[in-house]
C-alpha positions in Angstrom: -1.5 -44.3 -32.8 2.2 -43.9 -32.4 2.1 -40.9 -34.8 -0.8 -39.2 -32.7 1.0 -39.9 -29.5 4.1 -38.4 -30.9 2.3 -35.2 -32.0 0.6 -35.0 -28.6 4.0 -35.3 -26.8 5.4 -32.6 -29.1 2.6 -30.2 -28.5 2.8 -30.9 -24.7 6.5 -30.4 -24.8 6.3 -27.0 -26.6 3.5 -25.9 -24.3 5.6 -26.7 -21.1 8.6 -24.9 -22.8 6.2 -21.8 -23.4 5.0 -21.8 -19.9 8.5 -22.1 -18.5 9.7 -19.2 -20.7 6.8 -16.9 -19.7 7.5 -17.9 -16.0 11.0 -16.9 -16.4 10.2 -13.7 -18.2 7.8 -12.8 -15.4 10.6 -13.5 -12.8 12.9 -11.2 -14.6 10.3 -8.6 -15.1 9.4 -8.7 -11.4 13.0 -8.4 -10.4 13.4 -5.3 -12.4 10.3 -3.3 -11.4 12.4 -0.8 -9.7 10.5 -0.6 -6.5 12.5 -0.3 -3.2 11.3 -0.8 0.4 12.3 2.2 2.4 10.9 0.5 5.4 12.3 -2.9 5.8 9.8 -4.3 8.4 12.3 -4.8 11.0 14.0 -1.6 12.3 14.5 2.1 11.7 18.2 2.0 10.9 17.8 3.9 7.5 15.7 6.6 9.3 16.4 9.9 11.2 14.0 11.3 13.9 13.6 15.0 14.6 11.1 16.1 17.2 10.3 19.6 18.1 12.2 20.7 21.4 14.7 17.9 20.8 18.0 17.5 19.0 18.0 15.6 15.6 18.4 11.9 16.4 16.5 12.0 19.7 13.6 9.6 19.4 11.8 11.2 22.5 9.5 8.9 24.2 10.1 6.2 21.7 7.7 8.0 19.5 8.7 5.9 16.4 9.0 2.3 16.9 8.7 -1.0 15.0 6.2 -3.7 16.1 4.6 -6.5 14.2 6.3 -5.4 10.9 4.9 -1.9 11.0 6.1 1.6 12.0 4.0 2.7 15.2 3.7 6.3 16.0 2.9 6.4 19.8 2.8 8.7 22.8 2.4 6.5 25.7 5.8 7.5 27.3 4.9 11.3 27.0 3.8 13.5 29.9 2.4 16.8 28.5 2.4 16.7 24.6 3.9 20.4 24.6 3.7 20.7 20.7 6.4 18.0 20.3 5.6 17.6 16.6 7.8 14.9 15.2 9.1 13.6 11.8 10.8 10.3 10.8 13.0 11.1 7.8 14.5 8.6 5.4 18.2 9.0 5.2 18.6 10.2 1.6 16.7 12.8 -0.5 14.7 12.1 -3.7 13.6 14.1 -6.7 11.7 12.1 -9.3 9.8 9.2 -7.9 6.5 7.2 -7.2 6.0 6.7 -3.4 3.5 4.3 -1.8 2.6 4.4 1.8 -0.1 2.4 3.6 -1.4 3.9 6.8 -4.2 3.6 9.3 -5.2 5.6 12.3 -5.5 3.8 15.5 -5.6 4.2 19.3 -6.5 7.5 21.4 -5.6 10.9 20.3 -3.4 12.8 22.8 -5.9 15.1 24.2 -3.6 18.0 25.0 -2.3 18.1 21.5 -3.8 20.9 19.3 -7.3 20.0 18.2 -6.6 19.9 14.6 -4.2 17.0 15.1 -7.1 14.7 15.8 -7.0 11.8 13.2 -4.3 13.8 11.4 -0.8 12.8 10.2 1.2 13.4 7.1 3.9 12.4 4.6 6.4 15.4 4.2 8.3 15.5 1.1 10.8 18.0 -0.7 11.7 18.6 2.9 14.8 20.3 4.2 17.5 18.0 5.7 16.6 17.3 9.4 20.1 18.0 10.4 19.6 21.7 9.2 16.8 22.2 11.8 17.4 23.9 15.1 16.2 22.2 18.2 13.2 24.4 18.6 12.0 24.4 15.0 8.3 23.0 15.0 8.0 21.8 11.5 10.3 21.2 8.5 10.2 23.4 5.6 8.5 21.0 3.1 5.3 20.1 1.4 2.9 17.8 3.3 0.8 15.1 1.8 -1.7 15.5 4.6 -3.4 12.4 6.0 -6.9 12.9 7.6 -9.5 10.4 9.0 -13.2 11.0 9.2 -14.6 12.2 12.6 -17.7 9.9 12.3 -20.1 12.9 12.1 -21.2 12.3 8.6 -19.2 15.4 7.4 -16.7 15.2 4.5 -13.1 15.1 5.6 -10.9 14.2 2.6 -7.4 12.7 3.0 -4.5 13.2 0.6 -4.6 17.1 0.9 -1.8 19.5 0.3 -0.3 21.5 3.3 2.7 23.8 2.9 4.7 24.6 6.0 7.3 27.2 5.0 6.3 26.8 1.3 3.9 27.7 -1.5 2.8 25.9 -4.6 1.4 26.6 -8.0 -2.3 25.3 -8.2 -4.6 25.6 -11.1 -1.9 27.8 -12.9 -1.5 30.4 -10.2 0.7 30.7 -7.1 -1.5 29.7 -4.1 -0.3 30.7 -0.6 -3.0 28.9 1.3 -1.6 26.6 3.9 -3.7 23.7 3.2 -5.8 22.8 0.1 -8.2 20.0 0.2 -8.1 17.2 -2.3 -11.2 15.5 -3.9 -10.8 12.3 -1.9 -13.5 10.3 -0.1 -13.8 10.4 3.6 -12.2 7.3 5.3 -13.6 6.7 9.0 -12.4 4.2 11.4 -9.1 2.4 11.4 -9.2 1.0 7.9 -5.9 0.8 5.9 -5.6 3.6 3.3 -3.1 3.4 0.3 -1.5 6.8 -0.4 0.5 7.4 -3.5 2.6 10.3 -4.5 4.1 10.9 -8.0 6.7 13.6 -7.9 8.5 14.9 -11.0 11.0 17.2 -9.6 9.3 20.7 -9.5 7.3 20.3 -12.7 4.4 18.0 -11.4 3.1 16.5 -8.2 0.1 14.1 -8.1 -1.7 12.7 -5.0 -3.6 9.3 -5.4 -5.7 7.7 -2.6 -6.8 4.1 -3.1 -6.2 4.4 -6.7 -8.0 7.6 -7.4 -6.1 10.7 -8.5 -7.3 13.4 -5.9 -4.9 16.5 -6.5 -2.3 17.9 -8.9 0.0 20.9 -8.6 3.5 22.1 -9.5 6.2 24.4 -8.7 6.7 23.9 -4.9 8.9 26.6 -3.5 9.9 28.1 -0.2 7.8 30.9 1.2 4.8 31.4 3.5 4.5 30.9 7.2 3.7 28.3 10.0 7.2 27.2 10.4 8.8 28.9 13.5 12.4 29.1 14.8 14.2 28.1 11.6 17.6 28.9 10.5 17.2 32.0 8.2 19.9 30.7 5.8 17.7 27.8 5.0 14.5 29.5 4.3 15.2 31.2 1.1 11.7 32.5 0.0 11.0 32.0 -3.7 13.6 29.0 -4.1 12.0 26.3 -6.1 12.2 22.8 -4.5 13.0 20.1 -6.9 14.2 17.4 -4.5 14.3 16.9 -0.7 13.8 14.4 2.1 10.7 12.2 2.8 9.3 12.0 6.4 6.4 10.3 8.3 4.8 12.6 10.7 3.8 12.4 14.5 1.6 15.2 15.9 -0.7 13.7 18.6 -2.6 10.9 16.9 -1.3 7.3 17.0 -1.0 6.0 13.6 0.6 2.8 11.9 2.5 2.6 8.7 2.9 -0.9 7.1 4.4 -0.1 3.7 6.7 2.6 2.5 8.0 1.9 -0.9 9.5 4.0 -3.7 10.3 3.7 -7.4 12.7 6.3 -8.7 11.7 7.7 -12.1 13.8 9.3 -14.9 
């Protein structure tokens, strides 16, 4: 009896030690995952606003604001929209990284905005520094991870597409000068949350992921093409390969919420 109790106590002790060791290892591992919150859930102190027709740093109409732990994009303090396309930039550039953004479309579209902006937003990356943009520059020279919502008409409208303001990419092995290329994602109607992921390896490989599904791959982003207006000619050096740049969230007439913006730098 005493021997059995002793053995049982020993086994129990070793089990508890093993559990504690595993718990400790998990704590260490979770603390070294490398994920960093670009949005802290409280304020936009680490971000820079640039809106068309306004100087850098002018958050016209309180377009970008924080409420209920989310970044809200709103237009309730606007008069006419007047193509006041806006972008909210994180303060530092990145090159090799895995980015996760969770977004949802909400509210009423600004009806005097261009029609294509309905249920439309985006994540700009490899972008020029917002401080290099003149007041009247409409879009940053960048690559866009385009976010679209379904129109409720039963027609496909994928999200996670690629658009290229002032840039081009290599797609399926050839230089592709189309402004936007659709991904293979599903259509997401309504105000559901969608998880968008971007894996960027400098200029060598870019992958778009929507709700866990890889929906697009391409490479060699580079300056070129049109769409961007009123830029500084010194910045738009056509043919220049883009291996790093700023990340920005877009405003272009559709209210949208962002509840997570996290990044893991890759080596």
